[in-house]
N, C-alpha and C positions, 0 to 999 in steps of 0.2 A: 789292872793289879799284876805285877811280876811277883813271882815265886822264885824263891832261890830255891835249886832243886838240892834236896838230900843225896847227905854221899847213898843210900840206901836204892836210889834209881839207878845208879849206876855199876853197878854191883852185878858178876854173871847171875843169868837167866838159870843155869843151870853148870854143875861139876861132871856131867858127864858128857861123852864127845854126842859131836855129832853125824848122824849117818848119811849116808852120800849115795844116789844113785842114778844112775847117768843112763835112760831104755832111750833105744831107740827103733824103730818100729817105720809098718809103710802109714803113711799119712792118710787114715781111714777115718770118722768119725769116733769111731766108738772107742778108739784108742784111750782118750785120757781120759773118761770117766771111770773104765774098768781101772787102770792102772789108780786112780785118785777111790777108786770104790776100798783097796786093799790097809789103806791106812784108813778112811769112814770106819771102817765097818771095825773097827778096833779104838773107833774115836777117840782119833787122831787126827790136829788138824797140818797138815807140812807150816814148817816157820818159810822153807821156800819154795817155788813153783815156778821154774820158767820151760816154758816150750817152742819149739819154730820151726816152721817147716824148710827145708831148703830147695833151691831151683830142683832138686833132682827129683822131688816127692817125698823124701826123707823126712818121717817126724823124730825130733830129737824132746827131747825131757828131762829136764834136770829136777830133782827134789833132795830137798836137804829135812831132815827132821833133827832136832835138837832135841838133845836129852835118849836118844836110840839106844839100847844096849844090842850088843854086836849080835846075838842068839837071835831077837825077834828081827836084826836086818838080816838076818841072814835068811829068817824066815818070808821076809818080801820080798827079796829079791829070788829067793826061788817060785814065789807066786808070779810074778812079775814075769818071769823066763816060762812061764804055762798061756801065757795071755795071747790068744791066738792074734800073728802080724807083729810081734814084738819080735825084733832079731838080733838084737842084747841086752843084755844085762853090768854096765860095769856099777863096783860097788866100790865105796871107800871111807873113809872113817878120819874127820879133823878134831881136835882138839881135843 
């Protein structure tokens, strides 16, 4: 049986902005869990996670977190920069 979706199903999930993080690091096995840990220990699940290893051996991780306030995003970005093997962390805000 097909149910017609309600208007509520299409309502925006959040009115707060989405925090975006782009991490460039060495392609080492421990980098991804260390990045994810910074969100997990705060009880957060990223709304988007994309990672890719370039032919040069460089790991790029793009993470988005819906509804994250700017002060927390800055704190997480600073913590990301402290992870061994991380070369750069770029941040942006959308929405």
